BAKOL-860563 format. One record per residue: residue number from 1; x, y, z of N, C-alpha, C in turn. Coordinates in steps of 0.2 Angstrom, whole numbers. Example, Ala and Ser with C-alpha at 12.3 -4.5 7.8 and 13.67 -1.06 7.14 Angstrom:
! BAKOL-860563
<r><torpa>1</torpa><n_px>66</n_px><n_py>-28</n_py><n_pz>39</n_pz><ca_px>62</ca_px><ca_py>-22</ca_py><ca_pz>39</ca_pz><c_px>66</c_px><c_py>-16</c_py><c_pz>39</c_pz></r>
<r><torpa>2</torpa><n_px>64</n_px><n_py>-11</n_py><n_pz>35</n_pz><ca_px>68</ca_px><ca_py>-5</ca_py><ca_pz>36</ca_pz><c_px>64</c_px><c_py>0</c_py><c_pz>39</c_pz></r>
END
This chain:
! BAKOL-860563
<r><torpa>1</torpa><n_px>-286</n_px><n_py>-339</n_py><n_pz>-239</n_pz><ca_px>-288</ca_px><ca_py>-345</ca_py><ca_pz>-236</ca_pz><c_px>-296</c_px><c_py>-347</c_py><c_pz>-239</c_pz></r>
<r><torpa>2</torpa><n_px>-298</n_px><n_py>-352</n_py><n_pz>-240</n_pz><ca_px>-304</ca_px><ca_py>-354</ca_py><ca_pz>-242</ca_pz><c_px>-308</c_px><c_py>-351</c_py><c_pz>-238</c_pz></r>
<r><torpa>3</torpa><n_px>-315</n_px><n_py>-349</n_py><n_pz>-241</n_pz><ca_px>-319</ca_px><ca_py>-345</ca_py><ca_pz>-236</ca_pz><c_px>-323</c_px><c_py>-350</c_py><c_pz>-230</c_pz></r>
<r><torpa>4</torpa><n_px>-322</n_px><n_py>-356</n_py><n_pz>-233</n_pz><ca_px>-326</ca_px><ca_py>-362</ca_py><ca_pz>-228</ca_pz><c_px>-322</c_px><c_py>-362</c_py><c_pz>-220</c_pz></r>
<r><torpa>5</torpa><n_px>-316</n_px><n_py>-359</n_py><n_pz>-220</n_pz><ca_px>-312</ca_px><ca_py>-360</ca_py><ca_pz>-215</ca_pz><c_px>-309</c_px><c_py>-354</c_py><c_pz>-211</c_pz></r>
<r><torpa>6</torpa><n_px>-310</n_px><n_py>-353</n_py><n_pz>-206</n_pz><ca_px>-309</ca_px><ca_py>-348</ca_py><ca_pz>-201</ca_pz><c_px>-300</c_px><c_py>-349</c_py><c_pz>-198</c_pz></r>
<r><torpa>7</torpa><n_px>-298</n_px><n_py>-343</n_py><n_pz>-200</n_pz><ca_px>-291</ca_px><ca_py>-342</ca_py><ca_pz>-196</ca_pz><c_px>-290</c_px><c_py>-341</c_py><c_pz>-190</c_pz></r>
<r><torpa>8</torpa><n_px>-286</n_px><n_py>-347</n_py><n_pz>-186</n_pz><ca_px>-287</ca_px><ca_py>-347</ca_py><ca_pz>-179</ca_pz><c_px>-281</c_px><c_py>-345</c_py><c_pz>-177</c_pz></r>
<r><torpa>9</torpa><n_px>-281</n_px><n_py>-341</n_py><n_pz>-170</n_pz><ca_px>-274</ca_px><ca_py>-338</ca_py><ca_pz>-166</ca_pz><c_px>-272</c_px><c_py>-346</c_py><c_pz>-164</c_pz></r>
<r><torpa>10</torpa><n_px>-268</n_px><n_py>-350</n_py><n_pz>-168</n_pz><ca_px>-264</ca_px><ca_py>-355</ca_py><ca_pz>-165</ca_pz><c_px>-261</c_px><c_py>-355</c_py><c_pz>-157</c_pz></r>
<r><torpa>11</torpa><n_px>-258</n_px><n_py>-349</n_py><n_pz>-158</n_pz><ca_px>-254</ca_px><ca_py>-348</ca_py><ca_pz>-150</ca_pz><c_px>-258</c_px><c_py>-348</c_py><c_pz>-146</c_pz></r>
<r><torpa>12</torpa><n_px>-264</n_px><n_py>-344</n_py><n_pz>-146</n_pz><ca_px>-268</ca_px><ca_py>-343</ca_py><ca_pz>-141</ca_pz><c_px>-273</c_px><c_py>-351</c_py><c_pz>-139</c_pz></r>
<r><torpa>13</torpa><n_px>-273</n_px><n_py>-355</n_py><n_pz>-145</n_pz><ca_px>-276</ca_px><ca_py>-362</ca_py><ca_pz>-144</ca_pz><c_px>-271</c_px><c_py>-366</c_py><c_pz>-142</c_pz></r>
<r><torpa>14</torpa><n_px>-266</n_px><n_py>-364</n_py><n_pz>-142</n_pz><ca_px>-260</ca_px><ca_py>-370</ca_py><ca_pz>-139</ca_pz><c_px>-260</c_px><c_py>-368</c_py><c_pz>-130</c_pz></r>
<r><torpa>15</torpa><n_px>-261</n_px><n_py>-361</n_py><n_pz>-130</n_pz><ca_px>-258</ca_px><ca_py>-359</ca_py><ca_pz>-123</ca_pz><c_px>-265</c_px><c_py>-360</c_py><c_pz>-119</c_pz></r>
<r><torpa>16</torpa><n_px>-271</n_px><n_py>-360</n_py><n_pz>-122</n_pz><ca_px>-277</ca_px><ca_py>-362</ca_py><ca_pz>-117</ca_pz><c_px>-278</c_px><c_py>-369</c_py><c_pz>-117</c_pz></r>
<r><torpa>17</torpa><n_px>-275</n_px><n_py>-374</n_py><n_pz>-121</n_pz><ca_px>-275</ca_px><ca_py>-381</ca_py><ca_pz>-122</ca_pz><c_px>-270</c_px><c_py>-383</c_py><c_pz>-115</c_pz></r>
<r><torpa>18</torpa><n_px>-265</n_px><n_py>-381</n_py><n_pz>-115</n_pz><ca_px>-260</ca_px><ca_py>-381</ca_py><ca_pz>-111</ca_pz><c_px>-262</c_px><c_py>-379</c_py><c_pz>-104</c_pz></r>
<r><torpa>19</torpa><n_px>-264</n_px><n_py>-373</n_py><n_pz>-103</n_pz><ca_px>-267</ca_px><ca_py>-371</ca_py><ca_pz>-97</ca_pz><c_px>-272</c_px><c_py>-376</c_py><c_pz>-93</c_pz></r>
<r><torpa>20</torpa><n_px>-275</n_px><n_py>-379</n_py><n_pz>-97</n_pz><ca_px>-281</ca_px><ca_py>-386</ca_py><ca_pz>-96</ca_pz><c_px>-278</c_px><c_py>-392</c_py><c_pz>-95</c_pz></r>
<r><torpa>21</torpa><n_px>-271</n_px><n_py>-392</n_py><n_pz>-95</n_pz><ca_px>-268</ca_px><ca_py>-397</ca_py><ca_pz>-95</ca_pz><c_px>-269</c_px><c_py>-403</c_py><c_pz>-100</c_pz></r>
<r><torpa>22</torpa><n_px>-272</n_px><n_py>-404</n_py><n_pz>-106</n_pz><ca_px>-273</ca_px><ca_py>-406</ca_py><ca_pz>-111</ca_pz><c_px>-268</c_px><c_py>-407</c_py><c_pz>-117</c_pz></r>
<r><torpa>23</torpa><n_px>-269</n_px><n_py>-414</n_py><n_pz>-118</n_pz><ca_px>-264</ca_px><ca_py>-414</ca_py><ca_pz>-123</ca_pz><c_px>-269</c_px><c_py>-415</c_py><c_pz>-129</c_pz></r>
<r><torpa>24</torpa><n_px>-264</n_px><n_py>-415</n_py><n_pz>-135</n_pz><ca_px>-267</ca_px><ca_py>-415</ca_py><ca_pz>-141</ca_pz><c_px>-271</c_px><c_py>-421</c_py><c_pz>-142</c_pz></r>
<r><torpa>25</torpa><n_px>-269</n_px><n_py>-426</n_py><n_pz>-139</n_pz><ca_px>-273</ca_px><ca_py>-433</ca_py><ca_pz>-139</ca_pz><c_px>-279</c_px><c_py>-434</c_py><c_pz>-136</c_pz></r>
<r><torpa>26</torpa><n_px>-280</n_px><n_py>-429</n_py><n_pz>-129</n_pz><ca_px>-285</ca_px><ca_py>-428</ca_py><ca_pz>-125</ca_pz><c_px>-292</c_px><c_py>-425</c_py><c_pz>-129</c_pz></r>
<r><torpa>27</torpa><n_px>-289</n_px><n_py>-420</n_py><n_pz>-133</n_pz><ca_px>-293</ca_px><ca_py>-415</ca_py><ca_pz>-137</ca_pz><c_px>-295</c_px><c_py>-419</c_py><c_pz>-143</c_pz></r>
<r><torpa>28</torpa><n_px>-291</n_px><n_py>-425</n_py><n_pz>-145</n_pz><ca_px>-295</ca_px><ca_py>-429</ca_py><ca_pz>-151</ca_pz><c_px>-300</c_px><c_py>-434</c_py><c_pz>-148</c_pz></r>
<r><torpa>29</torpa><n_px>-299</n_px><n_py>-437</n_py><n_pz>-143</n_pz><ca_px>-302</ca_px><ca_py>-441</ca_py><ca_pz>-138</ca_pz><c_px>-310</c_px><c_py>-438</c_py><c_pz>-137</c_pz></r>
<r><torpa>30</torpa><n_px>-309</n_px><n_py>-431</n_py><n_pz>-134</n_pz><ca_px>-315</ca_px><ca_py>-428</ca_py><ca_pz>-132</ca_pz><c_px>-320</c_px><c_py>-425</c_py><c_pz>-136</c_pz></r>
<r><torpa>31</torpa><n_px>-316</n_px><n_py>-422</n_py><n_pz>-141</n_pz><ca_px>-322</ca_px><ca_py>-419</ca_py><ca_pz>-148</ca_pz><c_px>-321</c_px><c_py>-421</c_py><c_pz>-153</c_pz></r>
<r><torpa>32</torpa><n_px>-315</n_px><n_py>-426</n_py><n_pz>-156</n_pz><ca_px>-316</ca_px><ca_py>-429</ca_py><ca_pz>-162</ca_pz><c_px>-312</c_px><c_py>-425</c_py><c_pz>-166</c_pz></r>
<r><torpa>33</torpa><n_px>-307</n_px><n_py>-420</n_py><n_pz>-166</n_pz><ca_px>-302</ca_px><ca_py>-416</ca_py><ca_pz>-168</ca_pz><c_px>-297</c_px><c_py>-421</c_py><c_pz>-169</c_pz></r>
<r><torpa>34</torpa><n_px>-295</n_px><n_py>-423</n_py><n_pz>-176</n_pz><ca_px>-289</ca_px><ca_py>-425</ca_py><ca_pz>-176</ca_pz><c_px>-283</c_px><c_py>-422</c_py><c_pz>-173</c_pz></r>
<r><torpa>35</torpa><n_px>-278</n_px><n_py>-426</n_py><n_pz>-170</n_pz><ca_px>-272</ca_px><ca_py>-424</ca_py><ca_pz>-168</ca_pz><c_px>-268</c_px><c_py>-419</c_py><c_pz>-172</c_pz></r>
<r><torpa>36</torpa><n_px>-269</n_px><n_py>-422</n_py><n_pz>-179</n_pz><ca_px>-264</ca_px><ca_py>-419</ca_py><ca_pz>-184</ca_pz><c_px>-269</c_px><c_py>-411</c_py><c_pz>-186</c_pz></r>
<r><torpa>37</torpa><n_px>-274</n_px><n_py>-412</n_py><n_pz>-186</n_pz><ca_px>-278</ca_px><ca_py>-405</ca_py><ca_pz>-187</ca_pz><c_px>-276</c_px><c_py>-400</c_py><c_pz>-181</c_pz></r>
<r><torpa>38</torpa><n_px>-277</n_px><n_py>-403</n_py><n_pz>-177</n_pz><ca_px>-275</ca_px><ca_py>-399</ca_py><ca_pz>-169</ca_pz><c_px>-267</c_px><c_py>-397</c_py><c_pz>-172</c_pz></r>
<r><torpa>39</torpa><n_px>-265</n_px><n_py>-400</n_py><n_pz>-171</n_pz><ca_px>-258</ca_px><ca_py>-397</ca_py><ca_pz>-173</ca_pz><c_px>-257</c_px><c_py>-391</c_py><c_pz>-177</c_pz></r>
<r><torpa>40</torpa><n_px>-259</n_px><n_py>-392</n_py><n_pz>-183</n_pz><ca_px>-259</ca_px><ca_py>-389</ca_py><ca_pz>-190</ca_pz><c_px>-262</c_px><c_py>-382</c_py><c_pz>-187</c_pz></r>
<r><torpa>41</torpa><n_px>-267</n_px><n_py>-382</n_py><n_pz>-184</n_pz><ca_px>-271</ca_px><ca_py>-376</ca_py><ca_pz>-180</ca_pz><c_px>-267</c_px><c_py>-371</c_py><c_pz>-178</c_pz></r>
<r><torpa>42</torpa><n_px>-264</n_px><n_py>-377</n_py><n_pz>-172</n_pz><ca_px>-259</ca_px><ca_py>-372</ca_py><ca_pz>-168</ca_pz><c_px>-253</c_px><c_py>-369</c_py><c_pz>-171</c_pz></r>
<r><torpa>43</torpa><n_px>-251</n_px><n_py>-372</n_py><n_pz>-177</n_pz><ca_px>-244</ca_px><ca_py>-370</ca_py><ca_pz>-179</ca_pz><c_px>-247</c_px><c_py>-364</c_py><c_pz>-186</c_pz></r>
<r><torpa>44</torpa><n_px>-255</n_px><n_py>-363</n_py><n_pz>-186</n_pz><ca_px>-257</ca_px><ca_py>-359</ca_py><ca_pz>-191</ca_pz><c_px>-255</c_px><c_py>-360</c_py><c_pz>-198</c_pz></r>
<r><torpa>45</torpa><n_px>-256</n_px><n_py>-366</n_py><n_pz>-199</n_pz><ca_px>-254</ca_px><ca_py>-370</ca_py><ca_pz>-207</ca_pz><c_px>-262</c_px><c_py>-372</c_py><c_pz>-209</c_pz></r>
<r><torpa>46</torpa><n_px>-268</n_px><n_py>-371</n_py><n_pz>-205</n_pz><ca_px>-273</ca_px><ca_py>-372</ca_py><ca_pz>-208</ca_pz><c_px>-278</c_px><c_py>-367</c_py><c_pz>-205</c_pz></r>
<r><torpa>47</torpa><n_px>-283</n_px><n_py>-367</n_py><n_pz>-207</n_pz><ca_px>-289</ca_px><ca_py>-363</ca_py><ca_pz>-203</ca_pz><c_px>-295</c_px><c_py>-370</c_py><c_pz>-200</c_pz></r>
<r><torpa>48</torpa><n_px>-300</n_px><n_py>-367</n_py><n_pz>-197</n_pz><ca_px>-305</ca_px><ca_py>-372</ca_py><ca_pz>-195</ca_pz><c_px>-310</c_px><c_py>-371</c_py><c_pz>-198</c_pz></r>
<r><torpa>49</torpa><n_px>-314</n_px><n_py>-376</n_py><n_pz>-198</n_pz><ca_px>-322</ca_px><ca_py>-375</ca_py><ca_pz>-200</ca_pz><c_px>-325</c_px><c_py>-371</c_py><c_pz>-194</c_pz></r>
<r><torpa>50</torpa><n_px>-330</n_px><n_py>-368</n_py><n_pz>-194</n_pz><ca_px>-335</ca_px><ca_py>-366</ca_py><ca_pz>-189</ca_pz><c_px>-337</c_px><c_py>-371</c_py><c_pz>-183</c_pz></r>
<r><torpa>51</torpa><n_px>-338</n_px><n_py>-375</n_py><n_pz>-186</n_pz><ca_px>-342</ca_px><ca_py>-382</ca_py><ca_pz>-182</ca_pz><c_px>-335</c_px><c_py>-385</c_py><c_pz>-178</c_pz></r>
<r><torpa>52</torpa><n_px>-328</n_px><n_py>-386</n_py><n_pz>-180</n_pz><ca_px>-322</ca_px><ca_py>-387</ca_py><ca_pz>-176</ca_pz><c_px>-321</c_px><c_py>-381</c_py><c_pz>-172</c_pz></r>
<r><torpa>53</torpa><n_px>-321</n_px><n_py>-375</n_py><n_pz>-174</n_pz><ca_px>-320</ca_px><ca_py>-370</ca_py><ca_pz>-168</ca_pz><c_px>-325</c_px><c_py>-368</c_py><c_pz>-163</c_pz></r>
<r><torpa>54</torpa><n_px>-330</n_px><n_py>-370</n_py><n_pz>-163</n_pz><ca_px>-336</ca_px><ca_py>-371</ca_py><ca_pz>-159</ca_pz><c_px>-335</c_px><c_py>-375</c_py><c_pz>-154</c_pz></r>
<r><torpa>55</torpa><n_px>-332</n_px><n_py>-381</n_py><n_pz>-156</n_pz><ca_px>-332</ca_px><ca_py>-387</ca_py><ca_pz>-152</ca_pz><c_px>-324</c_px><c_py>-386</c_py><c_pz>-147</c_pz></r>
<r><torpa>56</torpa><n_px>-321</n_px><n_py>-383</n_py><n_pz>-151</n_pz><ca_px>-315</ca_px><ca_py>-381</ca_py><ca_pz>-147</ca_pz><c_px>-316</c_px><c_py>-376</c_py><c_pz>-142</c_pz></r>
<r><torpa>57</torpa><n_px>-318</n_px><n_py>-372</n_py><n_pz>-142</n_pz><ca_px>-321</ca_px><ca_py>-365</ca_py><ca_pz>-138</ca_pz><c_px>-324</c_px><c_py>-369</c_py><c_pz>-133</c_pz></r>
<r><torpa>58</torpa><n_px>-328</n_px><n_py>-373</n_py><n_pz>-133</n_pz><ca_px>-333</ca_px><ca_py>-376</ca_py><ca_pz>-129</ca_pz><c_px>-328</c_px><c_py>-380</c_py><c_pz>-124</c_pz></r>
<r><torpa>59</torpa><n_px>-325</n_px><n_py>-384</n_py><n_pz>-127</n_pz><ca_px>-319</ca_px><ca_py>-389</ca_py><ca_pz>-123</ca_pz><c_px>-315</c_px><c_py>-384</c_py><c_pz>-119</c_pz></r>
<r><torpa>60</torpa><n_px>-313</n_px><n_py>-378</n_py><n_pz>-123</n_pz><ca_px>-308</ca_px><ca_py>-374</ca_py><ca_pz>-118</ca_pz><c_px>-312</c_px><c_py>-369</c_py><c_pz>-113</c_pz></r>
<r><torpa>61</torpa><n_px>-318</n_px><n_py>-368</n_py><n_pz>-114</n_pz><ca_px>-322</ca_px><ca_py>-363</ca_py><ca_pz>-109</ca_pz><c_px>-321</c_px><c_py>-356</c_py><c_pz>-111</c_pz></r>
<r><torpa>62</torpa><n_px>-320</n_px><n_py>-355</n_py><n_pz>-119</n_pz><ca_px>-320</ca_px><ca_py>-348</ca_py><ca_pz>-120</ca_pz><c_px>-325</c_px><c_py>-347</c_py><c_pz>-126</c_pz></r>
<r><torpa>63</torpa><n_px>-326</n_px><n_py>-339</n_py><n_pz>-129</n_pz><ca_px>-331</ca_px><ca_py>-339</ca_py><ca_pz>-134</ca_pz><c_px>-326</c_px><c_py>-341</c_py><c_pz>-140</c_pz></r>
<r><torpa>64</torpa><n_px>-329</n_px><n_py>-343</n_py><n_pz>-146</n_pz><ca_px>-325</ca_px><ca_py>-345</ca_py><ca_pz>-152</ca_pz><c_px>-322</c_px><c_py>-338</c_py><c_pz>-155</c_pz></r>
<r><torpa>65</torpa><n_px>-324</n_px><n_py>-333</n_py><n_pz>-154</n_pz><ca_px>-321</ca_px><ca_py>-327</ca_py><ca_pz>-156</ca_pz><c_px>-314</c_px><c_py>-327</c_py><c_pz>-153</c_pz></r>
<r><torpa>66</torpa><n_px>-313</n_px><n_py>-328</n_py><n_pz>-146</n_pz><ca_px>-305</ca_px><ca_py>-328</ca_py><ca_pz>-144</ca_pz><c_px>-301</c_px><c_py>-333</c_py><c_pz>-147</c_pz></r>
<r><torpa>67</torpa><n_px>-304</n_px><n_py>-337</n_py><n_pz>-150</n_pz><ca_px>-298</ca_px><ca_py>-342</ca_py><ca_pz>-154</ca_pz><c_px>-298</c_px><c_py>-339</c_py><c_pz>-162</c_pz></r>
<r><torpa>68</torpa><n_px>-301</n_px><n_py>-334</n_py><n_pz>-164</n_pz><ca_px>-300</ca_px><ca_py>-331</ca_py><ca_pz>-170</ca_pz><c_px>-296</c_px><c_py>-328</c_py><c_pz>-170</c_pz></r>
<r><torpa>69</torpa><n_px>-291</n_px><n_py>-329</n_py><n_pz>-176</n_pz><ca_px>-285</ca_px><ca_py>-325</ca_py><ca_pz>-177</ca_pz><c_px>-286</c_px><c_py>-317</c_py><c_pz>-182</c_pz></r>
<r><torpa>70</torpa><n_px>-284</n_px><n_py>-311</n_py><n_pz>-177</n_pz><ca_px>-287</ca_px><ca_py>-306</ca_py><ca_pz>-180</ca_pz><c_px>-285</c_px><c_py>-303</c_py><c_pz>-187</c_pz></r>
<r><torpa>71</torpa><n_px>-287</n_px><n_py>-300</n_py><n_pz>-190</n_pz><ca_px>-284</ca_px><ca_py>-297</ca_py><ca_pz>-196</ca_pz><c_px>-277</c_px><c_py>-293</c_py><c_pz>-195</c_pz></r>
<r><torpa>72</torpa><n_px>-273</n_px><n_py>-294</n_py><n_pz>-199</n_pz><ca_px>-267</ca_px><ca_py>-292</ca_py><ca_pz>-198</ca_pz><c_px>-267</c_px><c_py>-284</c_py><c_pz>-205</c_pz></r>
<r><torpa>73</torpa><n_px>-264</n_px><n_py>-280</n_py><n_pz>-201</n_pz><ca_px>-264</ca_px><ca_py>-273</ca_py><ca_pz>-204</ca_pz><c_px>-265</c_px><c_py>-271</c_py><c_pz>-212</c_pz></r>
END
């Protein structure tokens, strides 16, 4: 993955968003992350820029590190 992008734990991102009763469209309106981008992040198809990760974490009320995918073995 390009070093400008951070691997996101898509399942955690989706779970947290749903726990807060937010749709992908809500997130797009609130912080400006396109619905298509959010969908790709949740499906693990792409990584996030640090600025996007910070916005998502702030919106969801978690630390950015909670959204970062752990290195696999």
